[in-house]
TORNU-932526 format. One record per residue (C-alpha): x, y, z; residue in three letters. Coordinates in Angstrom, 3 decimals, decimal comma. Layout:
N
east->X; north->Y; up->Z; r->ala
...
// end
This chain:
423
east->83,446; north->108,113; up->115,299; r->met
east->84,762; north->106,245; up->112,215; r->thr
east->87,356; north->108,228; up->110,352; r->lys
east->86,984; north->107,796; up->106,645; r->arg
east->89,920; north->107,776; up->104,379; r->phe
east->90,045; north->108,820; up->100,597; r->tyr
east->91,847; north->107,216; up->97,991; r->thr
east->91,907; north->107,891; up->94,262; r->asp
east->89,997; north->110,706; up->92,797; r->leu
east->88,461; north->110,706; up->89,497; r->leu
east->87,677; north->113,650; up->87,509; r->ile
east->85,506; north->113,738; up->84,348; r->leu
east->86,449; north->117,057; up->83,011; r->gly
east->85,351; north->119,724; up->80,352; r->gly
east->82,476; north->118,215; up->78,470; r->cys
east->81,319; north->114,720; up->79,448; r->leu
east->79,427; north->114,425; up->76,167; r->gly
east->82,749; north->114,512; up->74,326; r->ser
east->84,421; north->112,084; up->76,732; r->met
east->86,956; north->114,076; up->78,286; r->val
east->88,292; north->112,564; up->81,383; r->phe
east->91,131; north->111,532; up->83,479; r->thr
east->92,105; north->109,863; up->86,774; r->ser
east->93,853; north->111,363; up->89,540; r->trp
east->95,827; north->109,587; up->91,027; r->ala
east->96,811; north->106,747; up->88,958; r->gln
east->97,759; north->104,129; up->91,586; r->ala
east->99,099; north->100,683; up->91,120; r->pro
east->96,160; north->99,277; up->92,891; r->val
east->93,150; north->101,657; up->91,575; r->asn
east->89,938; north->101,688; up->93,559; r->arg
east->88,236; north->103,584; up->90,876; r->ile
east->88,491; north->103,886; up->87,352; r->ser
east->86,335; north->104,823; up->84,246; r->ile
east->85,554; north->103,341; up->80,870; r->his
east->83,141; north->103,964; up->77,909; r->arg
east->79,746; north->102,422; up->78,098; r->glu
east->78,540; north->103,200; up->74,480; r->gly
east->77,746; north->106,852; up->74,754; r->asp
east->77,779; north->107,071; up->78,493; r->gln
east->80,797; north->106,670; up->80,913; r->val
east->81,032; north->103,903; up->83,441; r->gly
east->82,434; north->104,594; up->86,932; r->val
east->84,065; north->101,394; up->88,509; r->gln
east->84,723; north->101,309; up->92,157; r->phe
east->85,568; north->99,535; up->95,188; r->glu
east->84,483; north->101,196; up->98,423; r->gly
east->81,874; north->104,089; up->98,922; r->arg
east->81,446; north->106,395; up->96,036; r->leu
east->80,993; north->109,847; up->96,588; r->glu
east->80,412; north->112,633; up->93,686; r->arg
east->80,871; north->116,421; up->93,527; r->ala
east->80,516; north->119,190; up->91,125; r->ser
east->83,699; north->120,713; up->92,593; r->ser
east->86,929; north->119,521; up->94,274; r->ile
east->85,924; north->121,282; up->97,411; r->glu
east->82,561; north->119,609; up->97,686; r->gly
east->79,730; north->119,146; up->98,998; r->pro
east->80,218; north->115,681; up->98,392; r->trp
east->77,108; north->113,299; up->97,816; r->val
east->77,182; north->109,805; up->99,189; r->asp
east->76,483; north->107,235; up->96,449; r->leu
east->77,056; north->104,267; up->98,660; r->ser
east->73,884; north->102,781; up->97,312; r->ala
east->74,896; north->102,447; up->93,918; r->glu
east->76,721; north->99,295; up->92,584; r->glu
east->79,820; north->99,279; up->90,336; r->ser
east->79,798; north->100,196; up->87,353; r->pro
east->78,140; north->103,390; up->88,167; r->phe
east->76,854; north->104,779; up->84,841; r->val
east->77,266; north->108,567; up->84,094; r->val
east->74,812; north->110,512; up->81,721; r->gln
east->76,683; north->112,711; up->79,192; r->pro
east->76,315; north->116,264; up->80,359; r->ser
east->77,951; north->119,813; up->79,937; r->glu
east->79,524; north->119,788; up->83,668; r->ser
east->82,476; north->118,844; up->85,321; r->met
east->81,992; north->115,885; up->87,736; r->ala
east->84,363; north->114,777; up->90,551; r->phe
east->84,278; north->111,077; up->92,042; r->phe
east->86,000; north->109,693; up->95,035; r->arg
east->85,977; north->106,259; up->97,031; r->val
east->86,074; north->106,136; up->100,826; r->ala
east->86,836; north->103,316; up->103,357; r->ser
east->86,535; north->103,307; up->107,042; r->asp
east->90,050; north->102,656; up->107,660; r->gly
east->93,621; north->103,275; up->106,321; r->glu
east->94,735; north->100,266; up->104,593; r->thr
east->97,819; north->101,488; up->102,655; r->gly
east->100,217; north->104,458; up->103,107; r->ile
east->98,782; north->106,033; up->99,975; r->phe
east->95,404; north->105,478; up->101,154; r->asp
east->94,850; north->109,011; up->102,267; r->ser
east->95,510; north->112,608; up->101,367; r->gln
east->96,079; north->113,669; up->104,982; r->glu
east->99,667; north->114,648; up->106,212; r->val
east->101,218; north->111,444; up->107,986; r->thr
east->104,025; north->110,921; up->110,317; r->arg
east->106,849; north->108,361; up->110,192; r->leu
east->110,321; north->107,950; up->111,421; r->ala
east->113,432; north->106,559; up->109,929; r->leu
east->116,676; north->105,379; up->111,699; r->glu
east->120,124; north->104,650; up->110,244; r->gly
east->123,527; north->105,770; up->109,676; r->pro
east->122,613; north->108,635; up->107,554; r->phe
east->125,351; north->110,805; up->108,053; r->gln
east->127,902; north->108,213; up->107,088; r->lys
east->125,878; north->107,760; up->103,583; r->his
east->125,486; north->111,467; up->103,188; r->phe
east->129,410; north->111,817; up->103,601; r->asp
east->130,045; north->108,813; up->101,221; r->leu
east->127,912; north->110,638; up->98,275; r->ala
east->129,611; north->113,976; up->99,284; r->phe
east->126,098; north->115,339; up->99,767; r->ala
east->126,060; north->119,244; up->99,614; r->gly
east->129,608; north->119,437; up->97,829; r->leu
east->129,735; north->120,867; up->94,336; r->pro
east->131,471; north->118,773; up->91,660; r->asp
east->134,370; north->121,469; up->91,071; r->gly
east->137,007; north->120,662; up->88,463; r->ile
east->137,687; north->117,345; up->89,891; r->phe
east->134,122; north->115,839; up->90,793; r->pro
east->134,083; north->113,550; up->93,755; r->pro
east->133,121; north->109,708; up->93,200; r->val
east->129,615; north->109,898; up->94,963; r->arg
east->128,925; north->106,348; up->96,430; r->glu
east->125,121; north->105,631; up->96,952; r->lys
east->125,012; north->102,124; up->98,311; r->pro
east->122,103; north->100,794; up->100,192; r->tyr
east->122,244; north->100,464; up->104,207; r->phe
east->120,161; north->99,054; up->106,773; r->asp
east->117,693; north->100,864; up->108,785; r->gly
east->114,394; north->101,032; up->110,806; r->thr
east->111,009; north->102,493; up->109,955; r->leu
east->108,546; north->103,367; up->112,652; r->ser
east->104,943; north->103,861; up->111,504; r->tyr
east->101,703; north->103,753; up->113,792; r->glu
east->103,183; north->101,381; up->116,184; r->gly
east->105,002; north->99,425; up->113,769; r->leu
east->108,973; north->98,888; up->113,497; r->glu
east->109,815; north->97,339; up->110,152; r->leu
east->113,441; north->96,930; up->109,299; r->pro
east->113,880; north->98,420; up->105,746; r->val
east->117,046; north->99,304; up->103,178; r->arg
east->117,652; north->102,800; up->102,230; r->met
east->119,886; north->104,649; up->100,037; r->arg
east->121,044; north->108,275; up->99,056; r->val
east->119,593; north->109,120; up->95,587; r->arg
east->119,853; north->112,220; up->93,172; r->gly
east->122,227; north->113,538; up->90,643; r->asn
east->122,691; north->117,385; up->90,358; r->ser
east->120,762; north->117,726; up->93,880; r->ser
east->123,800; north->116,310; up->95,661; r->leu
east->125,867; north->119,306; up->94,824; r->gln
east->123,212; north->121,418; up->96,607; r->glu
east->121,888; north->119,216; up->99,246; r->cys
east->123,672; north->118,274; up->102,545; r->pro
east->120,625; north->116,354; up->103,439; r->phe
east->119,847; north->114,226; up->100,132; r->pro
east->116,780; north->112,698; up->98,762; r->lys
east->116,519; north->108,919; up->99,813; r->leu
east->115,013; north->105,590; up->98,390; r->lys
east->113,313; north->103,198; up->100,744; r->val
east->112,829; north->99,405; up->100,317; r->lys
east->110,622; north->97,101; up->102,406; r->val
east->110,832; north->93,319; up->101,759; r->ser
east->107,769; north->91,257; up->101,071; r->arg
east->108,003; north->89,458; up->104,102; r->lys
east->108,303; north->92,336; up->106,390; r->val
east->105,476; north->94,401; up->104,657; r->arg
east->102,754; north->91,762; up->104,422; r->glu
east->99,782; north->92,928; up->106,303; r->gly
east->101,135; north->96,432; up->107,029; r->thr
east->100,230; north->99,769; up->105,384; r->pro
east->103,203; north->99,219; up->103,126; r->phe
east->101,998; north->96,018; up->101,497; r->glu
east->101,721; north->97,520; up->98,070; r->asp
east->104,440; north->99,726; up->98,476; r->ala
east->107,582; north->97,687; up->98,658; r->arg
east->109,772; north->100,618; up->97,097; r->glu
east->109,305; north->104,116; up->97,412; r->trp
east->111,378; north->107,577; up->97,492; r->lys
east->111,399; north->110,425; up->99,608; r->ile
east->111,419; north->114,173; up->98,563; r->gly
east->113,411; north->115,560; up->101,440; r->ser
east->114,186; north->119,022; up->102,667; r->his
east->117,584; north->119,294; up->101,304; r->cys
east->119,070; north->121,898; up->103,648; r->ala
east->118,168; north->124,410; up->106,295; r->glu
east->117,552; north->127,497; up->103,968; r->gly
east->118,466; north->129,702; up->101,199; r->gly
east->119,051; north->128,612; up->97,742; r->lys
east->121,654; north->126,537; up->96,010; r->gly
east->123,872; north->127,331; up->93,341; r->asn
east->121,851; north->125,574; up->90,724; r->ile
east->118,697; north->127,129; up->92,103; r->gly
east->116,932; north->124,509; up->94,571; r->arg
east->114,923; north->125,868; up->97,506; r->leu
east->116,962; north->124,373; up->100,197; r->arg
east->114,354; north->124,170; up->102,848; r->glu
east->111,048; north->121,954; up->103,953; r->glu
east->108,578; north->124,037; up->102,211; r->arg
east->109,801; north->122,875; up->98,859; r->ser
east->108,519; north->119,415; up->99,594; r->thr
east->104,984; north->119,859; up->99,759; r->phe
east->105,360; north->122,313; up->96,851; r->arg
east->106,602; north->119,512; up->94,815; r->glu
east->103,942; north->117,016; up->95,944; r->ala
east->101,535; north->119,546; up->94,349; r->val
east->103,218; north->119,077; up->91,097; r->val
east->102,862; north->115,387; up->91,013; r->tyr
east->99,120; north->115,888; up->92,023; r->glu
east->98,779; north->118,179; up->89,021; r->ala
east->100,674; north->115,896; up->86,624; r->met
east->97,989; north->113,110; up->87,905; r->gln
east->95,034; north->115,264; up->87,755; r->met
east->95,841; north->115,885; up->83,809; r->leu
east->96,073; north->112,062; up->83,251; r->gly
east->99,699; north->111,676; up->82,810; r->phe
east->101,396; north->108,371; up->84,474; r->leu
east->102,601; north->109,376; up->87,862; r->ser
east->103,248; north->107,726; up->91,130; r->pro
east->100,885; north->107,896; up->94,223; r->arg
east->102,123; north->110,696; up->96,515; r->val
east->101,534; north->111,323; up->100,233; r->arg
east->103,064; north->114,226; up->102,414; r->arg
east->104,695; north->113,582; up->105,396; r->ala
east->106,480; north->114,790; up->108,558; r->his
east->109,449; north->112,401; up->108,972; r->ile
east->111,790; north->112,030; up->111,965; r->thr
east->115,226; north->110,964; up->111,129; r->tyr
east->117,529; north->109,393; up->113,779; r->gln
east->121,072; north->109,102; up->112,819; r->asp
east->123,120; north->106,084; up->114,125; r->thr
east->126,346; north->106,907; up->112,389; r->thr
east->129,298; north->105,972; up->114,783; r->glu
east->131,935; north->108,555; up->114,930; r->ser
east->134,783; north->109,901; up->117,146; r->gly
east->133,250; north->113,344; up->116,656; r->asp
east->130,451; north->113,859; up->119,033; r->pro
east->128,967; north->116,637; up->116,694; r->asp
east->128,487; north->114,173; up->114,067; r->arg
east->126,761; north->111,477; up->116,042; r->thr
east->123,229; north->110,806; up->117,168; r->gly
east->121,603; north->113,769; up->115,577; r->trp
east->117,666; north->113,803; up->115,067; r->gln
east->115,484; north->115,976; up->113,173; r->leu
east->111,939; north->116,160; up->111,901; r->thr
east->111,054; north->117,949; up->108,600; r->arg
east->108,260; north->118,081; up->105,988; r->met
east->108,713; north->115,643; up->103,205; r->ala
east->106,991; north->113,672; up->100,792; r->phe
east->106,759; north->109,966; up->99,908; r->val
east->105,919; north->108,549; up->96,255; r->phe
east->105,894; north->105,241; up->94,468; r->asp
east->109,074; north->104,121; up->92,786; r->his
east->108,774; north->103,725; up->88,949; r->val
east->109,066; north->99,983; up->89,420; r->glu
east->105,814; north->99,869; up->91,676; r->val
east->104,064; north->102,077; up->89,038; r->leu
east->105,226; north->99,883; up->86,226; r->ala
east->104,102; north->96,546; up->87,995; r->glu
east->100,592; north->97,916; up->88,679; r->gly
east->100,436; north->98,725; up->84,822; r->leu
east->101,448; north->95,156; up->84,037; r->gly
east->104,694; north->96,315; up->82,664; r->gly
east->108,265; north->96,931; up->83,685; r->arg
east->110,419; north->99,888; up->84,485; r->ala
east->113,628; north->100,406; up->82,465; r->leu
east->116,886; north->100,442; up->84,601; r->asp
east->119,261; north->103,502; up->84,256; r->asp
east->121,374; north->101,858; up->81,716; r->glu
east->118,535; north->100,803; up->79,697; r->glu
east->117,246; north->104,443; up->79,545; r->val
east->120,618; north->105,603; up->78,848; r->ala
east->121,026; north->103,457; up->75,763; r->ala
east->117,515; north->104,306; up->74,289; r->leu
east->117,995; north->105,649; up->70,792; r->thr
east->114,631; north->104,688; up->68,894; r->asp
east->112,074; north->104,813; up->71,783; r->ala
east->109,329; north->105,902; up->69,538; r->asp
east->107,362; north->107,566; up->72,218; r->phe
east->103,844; north->108,893; up->71,015; r->pro
east->104,777; north->112,395; up->69,465; r->glu
east->101,495; north->113,738; up->70,909; r->leu
east->102,504; north->112,647; up->74,304; r->leu
east->105,970; north->114,253; up->74,184; r->ile
east->104,490; north->117,554; up->73,049; r->ala
east->101,739; north->117,133; up->75,862; r->glu
east->104,642; north->116,455; up->78,658; r->leu
east->106,691; north->119,602; up->77,507; r->gln
east->103,656; north->121,686; up->77,864; r->leu
east->103,207; north->120,324; up->81,245; r->phe
east->106,982; north->121,238; up->82,149; r->his
east->106,132; north->124,723; up->80,639; r->ala
east->103,076; north->125,023; up->82,914; r->leu
east->105,114; north->124,380; up->86,006; r->ile
east->108,160; north->126,361; up->84,834; r->gly
east->110,508; north->123,281; up->84,743; r->asn
east->113,738; north->123,491; up->82,936; r->trp
east->115,550; north->120,741; up->84,537; r->asp
east->114,500; north->117,784; up->82,040; r->tyr
east->115,294; north->116,350; up->78,657; r->his
east->112,595; north->114,559; up->76,651; r->leu
east->112,359; north->113,651; up->73,093; r->ser
east->110,631; north->111,176; up->70,926; r->gln
east->113,455; north->108,912; up->70,284; r->asp
east->114,407; north->108,890; up->73,982; r->gly
east->118,080; north->109,963; up->73,449; r->lys
east->119,695; north->111,865; up->76,395; r->gly
east->116,428; north->111,525; up->78,597; r->leu
east->117,038; north->113,605; up->81,848; r->trp
east->114,510; north->113,211; up->84,947; r->asn
east->112,275; north->110,949; up->82,974; r->thr
east->111,915; north->107,135; up->83,726; r->glu
east->110,517; north->104,645; up->81,133; r->val
east->107,932; north->102,101; up->81,444; r->ile
east->107,720; north->99,210; up->78,838; r->glu
east->104,060; north->98,599; up->78,684; r->met
east->102,469; north->94,900; up->78,230; r->pro
east->102,210; north->95,660; up->74,556; r->asp
east->106,140; north->96,213; up->74,705; r->lys
east->105,597; north->99,904; up->73,608; r->thr
east->107,505; north->102,592; up->75,906; r->leu
east->105,930; north->105,300; up->77,736; r->glu
east->108,099; north->108,072; up->79,446; r->pro
east->107,283; north->109,212; up->83,051; r->val
east->108,093; north->112,660; up->84,077; r->ala
east->109,695; north->113,204; up->87,786; r->gly
east->112,085; north->115,213; up->90,038; r->asp
east->110,416; north->118,498; up->89,841; r->phe
east->112,528; north->120,273; up->92,577; r->asp
east->113,813; north->122,916; up->90,347; r->leu
east->110,661; north->123,620; up->88,733; r->ala
east->109,318; north->127,259; up->89,540; r->ser
east->106,443; north->126,120; up->91,137; r->trp
east->108,450; north->124,587; up->93,830; r->val
east->111,520; north->127,162; up->94,120; r->thr
east->109,360; north->130,218; up->93,747; r->gly
east->111,582; north->131,610; up->91,222; r->thr
east->111,064; north->131,620; up->87,416; r->val
east->114,342; north->130,597; up->85,281; r->arg
east->113,695; north->132,333; up->82,217; r->val
east->114,886; north->129,708; up->79,120; r->thr
east->114,320; north->132,339; up->76,439; r->ala
east->117,328; north->134,255; up->74,692; r->pro
east->117,731; north->137,947; up->75,943; r->arg
east->116,345; north->139,374; up->72,914; r->asp
east->113,282; north->137,467; up->73,196; r->phe
east->110,140; north->139,923; up->74,333; r->met
east->112,419; north->141,494; up->76,927; r->pro
east->109,871; north->144,080; up->77,689; r->glu
east->107,732; north->141,136; up->79,281; r->leu
east->107,908; north->139,934; up->82,890; r->asp
east->109,775; north->136,779; up->83,568; r->asp
east->106,875; north->134,386; up->83,957; r->leu
east->105,318; north->135,541; up->80,710; r->glu
east->108,460; north->135,491; up->78,786; r->arg
east->109,142; north->131,984; up->79,863; r->his
east->105,897; north->130,709; up->78,944; r->leu
east->105,647; north->132,551; up->75,683; r->arg
east->109,048; north->131,331; up->74,769; r->phe
east->108,513; north->127,657; up->75,569; r->glu
east->105,143; north->127,475; up->74,012; r->leu
east->106,668; north->128,970; up->70,834; r->ser
east->109,539; north->126,330; up->71,050; r->arg
east->107,012; north->123,672; up->71,326; r->ile
east->104,940; north->124,892; up->68,727; r->arg
east->107,850; north->125,178; up->66,350; r->thr
east->109,285; north->121,697; up->67,066; r->ala
east->106,027; north->119,921; up->66,587; r->phe
east->104,078; north->121,860; up->64,224; r->gly
east->100,755; north->123,959; up->64,442; r->glu
east->98,517; north->121,074; up->64,325; r->asp
east->100,102; north->118,840; up->66,774; r->leu
east->100,728; north->121,732; up->69,060; r->phe
east->96,912; north->122,478; up->69,056; r->ser
east->96,141; north->118,734; up->69,576; r->asp
east->98,478; north->118,822; up->72,535; r->ala
east->96,904; north->121,653; up->74,201; r->thr
east->93,704; north->119,852; up->74,181; r->gln
east->94,711; north->117,654; up->77,127; r->arg
east->94,545; north->120,815; up->79,222; r->phe
east->91,378; north->122,336; up->78,501; r->phe
east->88,612; north->121,709; up->80,878; r->gly
east->91,011; north->121,458; up->83,813; r->phe
east->91,834; north->125,019; up->84,630; r->arg
east->89,164; north->125,022; up->87,491; r->glu
east->90,306; north->121,553; up->88,847; r->ala
east->93,988; north->122,937; up->89,033; r->leu
east->92,890; north->126,068; up->90,703; r->glu
east->90,989; north->124,173; up->93,203; r->asn
east->93,901; north->121,676; up->93,732; r->leu
east->95,938; north->124,895; up->94,440; r->leu
east->93,319; north->126,229; up->96,707; r->ala
east->93,514; north->123,208; up->99,020; r->leu
east->97,467; north->122,719; up->98,780; r->ala
east->99,512; north->123,218; up->102,121; r->glu
east->101,951; north->125,498; up->100,472; r->val
east->101,407; north->128,825; up->102,124; r->gly
east->99,867; north->131,848; up->100,495; r->glu
east->102,868; north->133,347; up->98,427; r->glu
east->103,455; north->129,953; up->96,797; r->ala
east->99,913; north->129,499; up->96,132; r->arg
east->99,453; north->132,608; up->94,349; r->glu
east->102,666; north->132,189; up->92,397; r->phe
east->101,344; north->128,832; up->91,183; r->met
east->97,869; north->130,378; up->90,379; r->arg
east->99,809; north->132,966; up->87,999; r->gln
east->101,469; north->130,274; up->86,074; r->his
east->98,114; north->128,555; up->85,717; r->val
east->96,380; north->131,641; up->84,764; r->ala
east->98,971; north->132,816; up->82,298; r->glu
east->99,453; north->129,430; up->80,816; r->phe
east->95,722; north->129,050; up->80,253; r->tyr
east->95,469; north->132,422; up->78,735; r->glu
east->98,254; north->131,630; up->76,142; r->leu
east->96,783; north->128,378; up->74,997; r->ile
east->93,423; north->129,650; up->74,857; r->glu
east->94,695; north->132,590; up->72,696; r->met
east->96,125; north->129,850; up->70,534; r->asn
east->92,687; north->127,982; up->70,094; r->gly
east->90,951; north->130,931; up->69,160; r->arg
// end
């Protein structure tokens, strides 16, 4: 039996007649995309095209159709996906994958002082690259890795990682178009950190859902793949308790922003360039929309402004026309992930409400005040037509019933408030 893998999912949402649509996921090598054909919508694709009226299906095989497939405007939501008869890339499937990494992890966790709070005299956290080995479906590939993260290093004895695969090594492998990617790891073995992270492996699949929701809503976002990763430490030490450990944990892997940028024909600004921004001139509407997205997922660990000053947990891509576009990321402190709402509102702001409603009402009020009523109203339009799609995404997510219901409450409350604004 041939196993079929599904790549990019395309959603034509809301009302096709008004041309409201987006692409999930926006990958550097898209196998499905949309464009206007006069008053119609053309779906361009590579592979076998399938269509459904719901993300859960049933899916109708349109393999007899040629690209572009022209869609007549209608009042219904349509979902499209493409299929292939084999997995050609690490991101070419939504199934949970398995891989193994070997390297001197403990040595580099110690160099980064992983899990140690800053205190009065913050430690110098070194994060150099180190050599390792990646094992995946019978392949063994040499890779370069390094510890990454900022505030997470104060809470996570098992920190996030970045992996690079050289061009020569990755040719003809599932990593051919994934030269550099990040790992969202499990942080620790339980509990919550001082800043609020959920320090266990369940947080990884939850954060993957946040990226998928961002993709679904049409924001620039990396490709994402859930994984079970086995880590083999090879640190040499005189202490037998700190040498040779092995563990397997849930994780997710996703594109580095440089890969995303290259796929768009642009380039990613490095950390120094991002820190030096003072007049980024980001589209004001996009900034308002991204702030609404952060409110939806209960994220407070970010900073995002139109001029680009003081960006936090936001990457920047210089597009081919030299304009700059922000890319949100690092959602491990969002309430969708932690399971706890951190209320950003002052104590005297609607104290009679529960934490979730207070958080959302305050954040939406803040965004409305900052951008004005008209722009706020325009920003909410991005979200209309996608409530059902988001609910379907959560229904299929491997996050457990408690987390799923918590995320659903966010979606329900968010849409109630923005729909109230639109009436």
